[in-house]
N, C-alpha and C positions, 0 to 999 in steps of 0.2 A: 714623021717620027716624033714621038712625044718628048717633052723636055726631060723627063725622068730617064727614058731610054737613051737619049743623047748623052746625058751625064754618066750613066753606067758604061756606055760604050767608050767614052773618053777616059774614064778611070781604067778600064781594061787595057786600052791602047797604051796609056802612060806606064802602066804596070809592066806590060810585056816589053816595052822599050828598055826597061832596066834589066831585063833578063837576057843573058847572052844566048844567041842562036845555037851555040854549041851545047848548051845545057838541055837535058831531057826533062820534060815535065812528067813527074811520076805521082800517082795517087799514094798517099801515105796513110790516110785515115778515111774511113767512110762512116758517117753518122746518119742513120736512117737513109735518106736519099741524097744527103749532102756529102761533099768530098773535101778533104784537105790535101793539097799537093805540096811538093817540096818547095814550090814557088811561094805558096802561102806561108810556109814555115820560115823561109828566108825573110819575108816582109815582116812577120811577127817578131823575129829576132831583132830586127832593126828598131821596131817599136819599143820592145822591152829595154833595149840598150838606150833608147832615147829617154825612157822613164828612169832608168837606173844605170848610168854609165859604168858602174863598178862590175857589172856582169861580164865585162870584157876580160876580167881576171879568171873567169871560169873556163873549164875545158869546153871545147866546141860542142861536144856531145851533150854536156849538161845544159848549155844554153838552148840547144835544139830540143831537148826534152821539155824544158820550160816553155818554149814557144809552142810546141805541139799540144801540151796540156792546156796552155792558155787559150788556144784556138778551140779545143774541144769544149772547154768551159764556156767560151763565148757563144759557140753555136747552140749548145744545150740551153743556155739562158735565152737566146734569141728565139728559139723554137717556142719556149714557154711565153715569152713576152708578146709574140705575135698574136696570141690568143686574146690579149687585152688592149694592145696599143697599135695605132697606125703609125708606122715609122716615117711615112711621107708627110705627116702633118705635125711635126714637132720642131719646126725651124726655130721658134722662139726659145724653146727649152735648150736646143743645141747651142744657140748663140750665148745663152746665159752660162752654160757649162764651160764653153770656150773662154769666155771672159774670166771666169773663176780660175781656170788653168793658167791663163796668161798672167794674171795677177800673182798667182802662187809662184810662178817661175820667173817673176820680175821681167817679163817681156813687155815692151812698150806698146805694141799695137798688134792687131790681127795680121797686118801685112808682114810685120817682122816675124810673127809666129809661122806664117806660110813660108817665109824665106828659110827659117831654121829647119822646118820639116823637109823642105826641098834639099837642103844641104845634107840631111840625114837619109836622103833617098826615100822619103815617106810621102805617100799621097795624102793631101789635105782632107779629102772627102772620106777616105778610109778611116783616118784618125777620128774625124768627127763622128762617124758611125760607132766607133768603139766607145767614145765618150758617152754617146747617147744610150748604148746598150747598158753600160754600167749605171747610168743615172736612172733609167727606167727600171732596171732590176732593183735598185735601192728603193725606188718608189713602190714597186710591187711588194717587196718584203715589208716595208713600213705599213702599207695598207692592209696586208694580210695578218701581220703579227703585232701591230701596235697595242692592241688590247691585251696581249699576253705579257707585255713588259711590266714588270713589278718594280716600282721605285718608292722607297719610303723617304719622302721629301723632308719630313720633320727630323728624322734621324740623320740625314745628310747635313741639314742645317746645323744641328747640334754638334756634329762631328767637326764641321768647319770652325765653329766658335771655340770649341775645346782645343782644337789643334792650333788655332791662332793664339789663344791665350797661353798655351803651354810652351810655345816656342817663340821667343823674342826675335831670334834670327831666322828669317825666312829665305828659302831658296827656290829658284826655278831650275828645272832640270830639262836638258835636251835629251830625249830618250828614243831608243829604237826597241822593237819587240819581235819576238818569235812566239806565235800562239800555236799550241798543239791541241788537237782534239783527243778526247778520251776514247772516241768511237773508232778504234782501229784494231786490226787483228794482231799486229806486231806487239810484242811485249814492250812496255814503256822503257825499261832499262836498256833494251837493245836499241830502241829508237833514240834514246838520249845519248848513247855511246856514239851512234852515227852522227848526231848533231854536234857533239863535242869535237869529233874528228874533223867534221866539215868546217866548223868555226876555226879550228887550228890551221886547216889547209887553205881555205878560201875566204875566211873572214865572216863576221857576223852578218853583214848586209847580204852577201851572196847566199849564205845559209838560210836567211829569212826568205829569199826568193824561192829557194828549193823546197823548204819544209813548212813554212808558216801558212796557216789557213786564214790569217787576217787579211783584210783588204789592203793593209799597208805593205803586204809582201812585195808587190810590184815596185814599190819605192824603197826596197831594201829594209823593210820593217820600220821605216822612220815615222815616229809619232810627232816629233818636234818639241818645242818648248812647252812645258807644263808647270804651272804653279803647284808647289807641294800640297797646298790645301785641296787641290782638285784630285789628289791621288788617295786611294783608300788607305786606311791605317795599316792594314796587313802588308801592302806593297811598299808604302813609303818607309816603313821600318827597315825593310831590306835594302832599299835604295840609299838611305842615309849612311849605311855602312860602307858604301862603295866609293872608290876613287874614280876619276874620269877614265873611260875606256874599260872599266870592269863590268862584269856581267853577273846577274843574280843566279842563284840556283833556281830550278823550276819551282814556280809558285802556283799552287792549285787555285783555279778560278772556276766559275760556273761552266760546266761541260768541257773542261780542259785544263791546260797548264800554260803558264806564260814565263818566258825568259826575257829579262829587260837589261839592255845595255845603257850605261850612262855615257853619252857622247860629250856632254859638257854640263857645267852647273854655274849658277851665279846668284849672289845675294840680291834680294829685292827689297823694296820699301815695304814697311809693315802695314801701311794703311790699305785696307781692302774694303770693297763693297760686298757685303755678305750676299745680297740678292744676286749680284752679277756672278759671284763665284758659285753660288748654288745653281744658277742656270747652266753654267759651264759644266758643272759636275753632273747634273741631271742629263744634259745632252751627251756627255761622255759615257755615262752608264747606259743610257738608252741605245747608243750606237754599239756598245759592247754586246748587249743582249740581242739586238737585231742582227749583229754579225753572226752570233751563234745560231739564231733561227735561219739565217741565210744558208749557212753551211749544212744544216740538217735538211732543209728543203731541197737544196741542190742535189744532195746525195740521194734523196728519194726520187727526184726526176731522173737522175743518171741511171738508176736501176731499171727504169722502163725504156731506156734508149738503147738501140742496137748500135754498138760501136765495134768496128772492125779495123784493126791496125795492121799495116803491111810493112 
């Protein structure tokens, strides 16, 4: 038996051990010739809770819907990725992603990471594949759309200088976001009312998980700390008016709308490196535009996929 087959066999065995013999395995979704079972959904729920523990505050059915949709998205992405990438020859890339995740979560080593996953009833190899799918998808989107990204570097540089000179007191903001697409059949006012009710009931972070199209949604919409110079003039004007834990009204952006929550803010030193700030701003703007292209491309793929839910 090959090494790959042995690994897959061991993954399946360890997964089924976690599942009670009294439970019945049922097919919940069929995507082309692939299936999602209730067992898959239970594992995905654990993974999403690992990424964002606040999901525990949601109703069970809501978390189940999130897990189901997350798996559908993952399978559709993998179907497309397999046309371009060999999943068995990306060990170095997986290890790099793993180290980035460990650093981001302040975990000291790979062994500690494995222990944490085990405590959460998560299989290490399944999680690594999920990380690989997201990374390869981002690479695919970058390669496909990088030439469509439009950034006026000189204008951004000028804005940074003007913003810095106009405001002697500089702040950094810890932010979260909910990004909404314009490309939906539901009336925007109706959708916004649903989001307002959801924020009131389950909080901003869980609402981001449910409604946001941004890649930050799995982390409760968390962007993290951002220097105000890196934020567009249109958005920072709204943010400056808010106190901690307040949320902006919907702000129109390219191909959609964004709601921003201020989690925290702090005053920072005035000395800045213009080139460094410009690089950060360019990277942020590029990621924003690529995220929009990713959403559009995924929706096109989904239209050509046969999905049956049971």
